[in-house]
N, C-alpha and C positions, 0 to 999 in steps of 0.2 A: 695401837692408837695413839696419835700424838696429841699433845695438847698446847694450846697457845700460851706461850709465856708472858703475855700481857695480863693473864689472870693468876699468875703467881705472885705471892706477896702482896703488900698493900696495894690498894688502887690509886688512880692518880690523885683523887681528892685527899686521901690520907697521907700520901708523900707530900702534896703541897703543904698541909696542915702541920705536919711534923717538921717541915723544913721552917716554916714560919715559926714554930714553938723554938727552934733553935737559932733565931735570928737571921734566916736567909728568905729573900723575896725571889722565888725561883718562877719562871716561865717555862712552858714547853715549846721546843721548836722542832719543826718537822724536817727531817734528814734528807727528804725526798725535794720538797718545794722551798724550804728555807722559811717558810712563814712562823711567826711566834703567835701563840695563841693563848688565850684566857677565856673561859674558866678550862682547868685541866680536863682533858678526855682521854678517850682510848685510840681515837683516830684523829688525824688532822680535818679540819672542817674545810680547807680549802682543796686538798687534793684526795683525802680519803686513806692517806698512807697510815699504817698502825705504827710507822718508825719514828718516835719522837723521842727527843732527847730533853733533859733538864738542864736550863742555863739559869745563872744568875743574872736577875735584871738590874739594870742600870738606876731604876728608881726615877728617872726622868720622865716628865710627861707634860702634855697640856690640856687644860680643860676642853673637851669637846661640847659639853652641855652641863647646865647647872639650874638648880631649883634651891629655893629657900622654903624650908618646913617650918611653919610656926606652930608652936606648942605651947602649952600652958607652962612646961619646965624651961621653955626658952626656945630660940629659934635655932635651926642648924641646917646645913647645906648638904645636899646630896648631888653629886656629880658624876658624869661619865668622863674618864680620863682616859685620853690616847697616850699610851705609853711610847717611849723612844723606839722601842722594840718593833712595834706595829700592832701590838694587841690593844685592846680597850677593855677597861675594867669599870665597874661601878663602886663608888666608895663616897668619902666625903673629904673636904678640904677644911682642915682645922688652923688654928692660930690666925683667922681672918674673920672679919664680919661676914656673915654669911651673904648679906647683900652685896658685898664687894667681890664675890667670886664672879668671875666673868669668863666668856669663852676666850679661847686663846692664851688664858693665864698660864704661866709656867709653873710647874708644880714639882716638888720632890717627894717620893714616897718615905713612910716611917712605918715601923711595925709596933704597934701598940697591944698591950693585952687587957681587955675588959669586958668579961674575964678570958675569953679566948683570944689568942693572937689574931691580929687582923691588919691589914695595910689601910693606911690613911695617908692623905697627902697634906702638905704644907705648902704656902707659896714660896716658889724658889728664891733664894737669895738674888738680890738685883733684879727681880723681875720689872720691867718696865711697861708692860703690856696694859 
């Protein structure tokens, strides 16, 4: 009986979290259709191939959509960010007034630890949008 090697060792979520803990922002890229994806999974969402490889993300992206969450402890932003590699992820844009975050805004990824490592974005230097 053969086993599927995708189930050997840590799963894609654990691999992603471990890379973040080491300061690496990784994305999965399909070796069949070349699509990059987030969140991590066992198969490509585009073509269904199980042949996925990990690659370092550039960290560059643009805001696809954004909202400001108003809270007693202060306002914060929640955004969908289109990454340069083609994947889209939900996070927040920091170092900017939440109301100033807008669609098309160029952003750069940062890894923060609070308390677990996570990816957040900051306005890209020189963003004129």
